[in-house]
N, C-alpha and C positions, 0 to 999 in steps of 0.2 A: 618661490618668494618665500621665507619663512610666514609661518602663522605668526600671526600679526595680532590676531582675536582682537582684532582693533575694529567697531563696526562704525558706518558711516554717522550716524545716529543714533547711542550708547540708549538703550531703552529704559535704566534707572540712572538718575541727573537726579541731583539736589535742585530742590526747586530755585534755590537761586540761581544754578549756571544755567536752567530751562529757560531759551526764545520765550519771549513775551509771543504772546496769542491774541490777535485781534481780528476783526472783521476783516480785514484785507490785508495781503498779502505783506511784507516789508518790500522795500525797496531793494532791496542788498540783502542776501541770507549768506550773508556774511557775520560768524555769534558775533568779532571782531568789533562789527559796522552798524551793531545793534542801539537802537534805547534802552538803558536798564530805568527801570517804574521807578526807582529806590533816590534813586539822583534828578527825577525831573524835575525837583523846587533848588535845586542847588544853587542859584542865587540868587533863592530869599532869608536860605539861614543864616544862623549864628556859628563866629568863625566855628568855636568847638562841636559844634551839629555840621560842619564838615569835616572836621578829624574824626570824631566819632562815625562818622558814613565812610570814610576811606577807609581808614583801619576795620571796620566792621565787613569791606568785600576785601579789603585784604587777605583777612580772614580766610576766606574761600579757596586763597591762592595751594594751599598746601596741601589742601587736599585733593584737586585737581593736580598737582603735580603727582601725588602717591598711587593716583588711579593706574598712573604712568610707567610705573614701576614693572613691569616684566616690559616693558617698549625700552624703555634707557637702560635695563642689564643689557637688554641686549645690546645696544647702540656701544654700552662699555668695552662688550667683547669680541665688536667687531674692531672697535678703538686699537683693543691690548694685541689681537691677532697682526694687525698691520705695522703696530709699532714691531714686535717680537719678528717680522717679513722686512724694517727695514724702512717702512712708509712713515708716513706724516698722518696727522689732523687735519682739515683744512676743514672752519670755518666761511661761511658765505652770506651775508646778506648783506641788507639798505637800511638806513637811517639809524633805528634803536636797535633792529637788533640785529644789524651788524657792524657798532658799537660795541652790544654786548660779547661777542661774537670775538673780535677784534683787541677786549679788556682782556676777556676771559685765554687769550692766548698770551698775550703782555704777560701777564705773570705768572707765567709756565717756567723761564730761566732762573728766574731769581729766588721761588720758592722749591722748585726740583731739582735745578742746575741745567735745565737739559737743552738744550741747540734753539737756536731762534727758530730754525727749518725744522724742530719736528711738532710743535701745536703754532697754525695760524692763521691772523683772521684777514678775510680778503671786502676789502668794504665796495660797494656801489661811492662811485668817485674821488675814492683815494682816501690819502690821508687828509685834506681839504677839504672832506664831507664828515671826518670824526670833532672838526672842533665848529662847522658851520653848515646849517642842513644845503644838503642840493637833491632833492625830494625827487629831479623828473632826473638821477641820472639811475634811478632805480628801475627804469620804464626800456632798456634798451637790452633784451638779453643777449646782444654777440656780445657785445662788450665782457659778462658776464663769463659767455664762453671762452673771451681771449684770455680770462683771468687763468679759466684754466690751464691755457699751453704757455701761459708766462709763466707757471711757474709745472710746467712739465709732469703735472698730473699720470700719475699711470697706476697699473693691479693691486700695486702696494698701499695705497692710499686710501683713503676716509673722508667723505667728504661730506658734508653737516649743513644742509641747507637748512636758514633759519625766517624765517617768516609768518608774524602773526595773523596776518589775514591769510597766507597760505596761494596769494596770486602775484608776486613779485616778479615783472618779468627775471631781472638780474639773475638771480638766485635760480627760475627755473633753465633759463639759458645757463646758466654753469655744474647744474647740473645733469641738464643734459651732456652738455660735455665732455661731462668728469666720465660719467657712464657710458659713454663711445669710444672714451681712452681707459677704458676694465677698472676705471676703480668701484668702491664700493661707494655706495650710497645711502644717506638717510636725512629724514625733514623735522623738522619742528616748527610746530605749528598749533593757533588757540580759537579753532576753529572747526570746524566737520571735514575732516581730507574725503576730497574726493576718490571714489573711484581708481581712476586713474592714479595717481597720488601713491593709494597705497598697495598701486600692483607695481608698480614703478620701480622702490627702492627698496632697498633693503628692510628697515627697518621705516619707522611713524612714529613718531611724539607731540603725544594730541591732547597738552593740557586743557580744557575747555572749561577757561578760568570765569568766562559768563561777559552780556557785555560790559563795558568797561562805565564809570563815574561820571567823564563826560566823554561822552558818543562816540569811538575811533579813535582814543589818544591810547594806545598801544603801549605808550614807553610808561602807563602805569600796571594790572596787574598781567596785563601777557606781558610788559618787560621783567617782571616780577618771579614770575613763571621762568619765563626764560634763563633767567640768572641762573634759579634755583636748578634747574635741567643741566643747564652747561657747567654750573658747581660739582654734581656727582656724576658726570662722565668724565672730568678730566682728569680730579682728586682722586675718583678708583679705581680708572688709569695709572696715573702715577703709584697709586699702593697696588696694584697688581704688578708693577714692573717692577718693583723693586726700590720706589723710592721712598717707601716708606717704614720706618720700621718700632713695632710698638706704634705706637698715634703719633712717632716722632718722625719732622722731617728732616731727617739724618743726611740726605742729597744734599744741603744746605750748602751755599756755596758763600764766604765770609765775603760781603763786599762792603760792606757798612761798621759800624760802633753796632750798632741794634743787634745787628747780625756774628756779633762777634760775642755781645751777651746769650744772644740765643743757645748759641754752638758750644759756648765753655757749658752752660747750663747744662743741654743736654749731655753732654761728655760727664758731665757730673754725676747727672742721675741713672744714667744708663755703666757705668765703670766704676761710681760710689768712688771717685777721683776728689782731691779738692781741686779749689778754684785755681790755683801756681800749676798743678800739672795739667787741670783741662788746658788751660794756657796754655805750657809748650804742646802737649801731643798737637794741637791744633794748630799750633805755629808750623810743627814740624810735618804736617801734613796736607802744608799747600792751602792751608782754612779750609779744607775740605772733611766733614762731623766725621760721614762715612767710614772716608781711609784711617782715620783717629780713632775711631771704635776699633776698627780689627787691627791698626800695632800694638794698640794697646792688649787685647785680648789674644794676641798671636808671638806679641814678641818680636814683630815684623819691623822692616821700616816702611818708610812710604812708599816706596815701588814696588817692594815687594806684596805688599798689602793691598797697593791697586791692581795687581795681576793675579791676589786670589780673587780680589771683587771679580776681574772678569772673568774670567771662569764658575764663577758664578753665577754669569747672568746681574752682576749688579745687586745681587740681595744677598742682606749680611747672614739672614740664615741662613742660606747655602753655600758658606761659604767652612773652606775642614780645611 
């Protein structure tokens, strides 16, 4: 396994993120299940005091995610390797963690023109669990394993398990089966990772955001940290596979009036053309911004521009 340089209990943590000591050990050792001493009287606070408290706790999240930057970068490189080999990124989770994975996956096709299969979100309980909590669905590791079989996971894929507590049976079952099938695996959690987790997976990301304002409510800081990490992984992977030019989403496919306007503005900005010419180019390119840019710069028709992009691996910077 790669050197993750991640200790089970990091020696230097912000005091706000340290588990609280007491005369007796906690009933549950998971950081996500500890009581937050700053919110023990939240039920007696004024409304603005509650808002200020939650806001102050949320400020800890970005720092916790920053501490995991090297592991996040490692995960991104693994995803890019899998994409280039024709593989997929598969998120697996339950509850809030699962919903965040599905959300991130669902935003890739409209934003970066990916095939729906390229980034997938797998959730315990399936589609119904997205809308209505089915907490018992997370207790069955065999269901997680079956989900990997159903998706024909193989050695080209990267499967990222998401479980704030680090203990969700459905996620562990899915990851174990994914590894049996030859896939690379990662784990994203918000408590101290066990030695077994560290030794089992290719990368482990553990932003330690500390106890929640409402004990065990991991939809709060842990959920925010999870969303931030997934944003980084999917966005950076798209950048490194040619889906972005400068900081523009040039693989955008026009499917609505909002995206038509955005696509035209990208062409105006990158090509220095007027609105009418941008509209004409985008229409000739079938609504694909990247194709329109290559058409204009090289004086090609849409088919020839797509061919050049394919030869360059989809990256405008590589087109000659």
